[in-house]
TORPA-605722 format. One line per 2 residues: number of its first residue (from 1); their letters; for each residue z negated, y, x of N, C-alpha, C. Coordinates in steps of 0.2 Angstrom, whole numbers. Layout:
TORPA-605722
NUM = a = Z Y X Z Y X Z Y X ~ ...
This chain:
TORPA-605722
1 = xx = -397 605 398 -391 599 393 -390 604 388 ~ -396 608 387 -398 612 382 -389 621 383
3 = xx = -391 623 388 -385 626 390 -379 626 391 ~ -378 617 392 -371 618 391 -371 615 383
5 = xx = -371 615 380 -370 614 373 -369 621 373 ~ -373 624 370 -371 631 372 -367 636 374
7 = xx = -369 633 378 -361 639 382 -354 636 383 ~ -355 628 384 -349 622 386 -350 625 392
9 = xx = -353 630 396 -355 625 405 -359 623 408 ~ -358 618 415 -359 613 416 -364 617 418
11 = xx = -371 614 421 -375 617 426 -376 610 431 ~ -373 611 440 -375 605 443 -380 604 442
13 = xx = -383 600 442 -394 597 444 -395 595 436 ~ -393 598 431 -396 599 425 -396 593 423
15 = xx = -393 589 423 -395 579 418 -399 578 426 ~ -396 575 430 -399 574 434 -405 573 435
17 = xx = -406 581 439 -414 584 441 -417 582 432 ~ -414 584 428 -418 584 423 -420 578 421
19 = xx = -416 574 422 -417 564 418 -421 563 424 ~ -422 563 430 -427 562 437 -433 565 432
21 = xx = -433 569 433 -439 573 430 -444 570 424 ~ -442 569 419 -442 565 414 -445 560 414
23 = xx = -441 552 418 -442 548 421 -449 547 426 ~ -448 551 430 -455 552 433 -462 555 429
25 = xx = -464 556 425 -467 562 421 -470 556 414 ~ -465 552 413 -464 544 408 -470 539 415
27 = xx = -466 538 421 -467 534 426 -477 538 426 ~ -477 546 428 -487 543 428 -489 544 423
29 = xx = -487 543 416 -491 544 410 -492 537 411 ~ -487 531 412 -489 526 412 -496 524 418
31 = xx = -493 526 423 -500 524 428 -508 527 425 ~ -507 535 421 -510 536 420 -516 533 416
33 = xx = -514 530 412 -514 526 404 -516 519 407 ~ -515 515 414 -515 508 414 -516 510 420
35 = xx = -522 515 421 -525 512 428 -531 506 432 ~ -530 505 427 -536 497 426 -534 493 430
37 = xx = -526 492 428 -522 486 428 -518 488 439 ~ -521 491 441 -519 493 446 -525 491 453
39 = xx = -522 489 458 -527 487 462 -529 496 462 ~ -539 494 466 -542 503 465 -539 505 472
41 = xx = -535 502 479 -536 503 484 -528 507 487 ~ -526 505 480 -519 508 479 -518 516 475
43 = xx = -513 522 477 -516 526 475 -507 527 475 ~ -506 529 470 -497 533 468 -497 539 467
45 = xx = -493 541 471 -491 549 470 -485 554 466 ~ -484 555 461 -480 559 457 -480 564 461
47 = xx = -472 566 466 -469 573 468 -463 574 468 ~ -461 580 460 -457 584 462 -457 589 469
49 = xx = -451 590 470 -448 594 478 -443 599 477 ~ -443 602 480 -436 608 479 -432 607 485
51 = xx = -427 609 486 -420 608 491 -418 601 493 ~ -417 599 488 -417 592 492 -407 590 494
53 = xx = -407 598 492 -399 597 490 -396 600 498 ~ -401 601 501 -400 606 508 -405 608 513
55 = xx = -404 597 512 -406 593 517 -412 590 519 ~ -416 590 508 -423 585 508 -427 585 514
57 = xx = -431 595 512 -432 596 516 -439 598 511 ~ -440 598 506 -447 596 502 -449 592 505
59 = xx = -444 586 501 -448 579 506 -450 577 511 ~ -444 578 518 -448 580 522 -454 583 524
61 = xx = -456 588 522 -461 589 523 -468 588 522 ~ -466 585 515 -472 581 515 -477 575 517
63 = xx = -469 570 517 -471 564 522 -474 566 527 ~ -471 570 534 -474 571 536 -481 574 537
65 = xx = -483 581 533 -491 580 530 -496 577 529 ~ -491 575 527 -497 566 521 -495 563 525
67 = xx = -494 559 530 -493 555 536 -500 557 541 ~ -499 562 543 -503 566 550 -509 567 544
69 = xx = -511 567 539 -517 569 537 -521 561 534 ~ -517 555 532 -518 548 533 -521 546 540
71 = xx = -517 546 543 -519 545 549 -524 547 552 ~ -530 554 551 -533 557 553 -537 556 548
73 = xx = -541 552 541 -541 550 538 -544 542 538 ~ -538 540 541 -540 532 544 -543 531 550
75 = xx = -542 537 556 -543 537 563 -550 540 560 ~ -554 543 557 -562 544 559 -566 539 556
């Protein structure tokens, strides 16, 4: 957004990606500071991925590998 202010040129993704990251960081900070208010058996993962405009590749990779690892842990 600073780039846009200085140059007058808009950078696609800067506003939505920047605000999304800012909100996620704020939520992660809240969760960290209030961990005792959440059930102990609940884990929350804050994830930032790339290549989302090109087919959600980062998220698909994370879900595929995390679910596989999670199943292995719970089945052993």
